[in-house]
Phi, psi and omega in degrees: 000133180268136171225144179243132179233148168289142180284122183219166181308325183290342177242017180305310185294326178290336182273339187307317186301313182286328177295316180294328177295316176299314184299322181294331186256357190299316186292320184269305188280337181242007173056034173293144179269351177212155181295132176298166180306145169296157190302320182299320178287325175300314180298319178297321180292326174293316182297322181266011176067018172289329177231156171235162181197156174232147179228141178252135179244143170241102194071235178261355186268127174284128184237356179198155182213140175239128181239133182214169172213157183260111181286157178299333181270021172068031173248133176269116184261117175275118179288312184196150165236106187249143176223157169299152186273109172198186185290349179260011185306308183286335174298319178293319177302317181298313181298317180295314181292321177299321178294319178299316179297324177297319180291333186261349195300329183261005181267143179243019182261010175229144185259334181196157169253133180241133185214103176280112188270070185282152174064222186289355177292343181294345177288353184267002187302310183299322182290315184292333177298330179294341179266006175096004181285147174245173191223147168237124179286134181237141179239130173264117180257147187220136168259118183268112182290352178262359187263118176299327180294316178300318180293323180294318179295318179300313183295326184270357184295130179271127178235154182291160173297141183286334176056232182277355179286157175228146175253135181221160174278178183303137178220123184304332184292347178261007183307310183298320179293326176296317179299311181298316181294316180297317178301314180295321185285327188253348187292340179252017179262172179290344178306326186290345177297322181247353176220081185290359178301327182291350180289336186233159175300313183296320179294319178294322177300320179296317179298314180299319180297323177296320178295313185291337181256023170069023179285338180248023186116169182291118180291136185242080186301323183285347179252008171272164177226137173246134177259118187241146175221115182054039177082001180253146182284127178247344179185168179200160172218122181256148181227146175224155175259114184264344174207172185302330184239015184232135177245141176239146173256098182286330180213136171214136182200154171227160178297150183304320184283355176257353181290158183064014176242007176083010183288325175297320177296320178298314181295314182295321179295326177294321177297312178301317181301322179297316180288322178298322177296316179296321178295317180297327179275002180060031177269348181204152176236117185234146174259327185199162167232133186227165178206165178239137178216159175297141182296333180259014172273077189299320178300320180292314180300317180297318179300313181297315181301319185288353175249008175102000175287157179224141175294116186268323179199163180230150174205152175274132172258109184268155179207153177222123179274145179273115181293341181272354185275136175223137180299000000 
């Protein structure tokens, strides 16, 4: 018999087994870039409401877990829906998600649920669609610093003459211009379906602040690039270190009137050149630099490919809007 419970102090110990099972599989099967919290810290996060969770029991045995958190921008972010591996795996995911929707159905304080279906969770797509979720295809692109082919493409990549433009590293005085440009670049993209922060200046400001304060990995100001023309920002690429040997590009954008002129490619190649120089000087050891883009954002995918990046994996990012929410 299946029963679903909210994770609370009184069932922490009963939940530990399935949480540790998820934690053991997170890096490989769910493509986490870092090890999830140890159970004791997870339990503390549940107690202080930083995280929420549901657990499914079959008899006394925990067989599935759903972990989520409530973002400041009124989006409920599902971290993972994990089940023991058997033919009923997606059935448990469905039961857990259905229970979460039941708990939320009469509330009007959330605007959307966001769920990046990484790793083996993508097998749940058909089932989750029955609950009203929609999808945005996401592609993780990667430049492999160990790949001779990637380096050959990078070296042969044709970029436009820089002309009157200048490239600079991160400079705080351009913070406001970065916010305005990022807001303009992303507010009409599919990202806003599951991350509505990009719809507003304040939301974009919040995202940038998270990047600058190491919430998405260690911010690397000297390895970021700003594209300037007459002292004005025309484009940028930000970088963070998410693991000892991995770099991520959380945001990259250029002004609309500079697109299709190769300026994004110019900025990105400068970022790659900076890391390649550090590797050559033995100041850093890296395996990859990665980024995420919509699978149907063909100009972005083409830009990455032409510099030696390769689509490493794909996943559906599902979302559900709350019909009861009003601004």
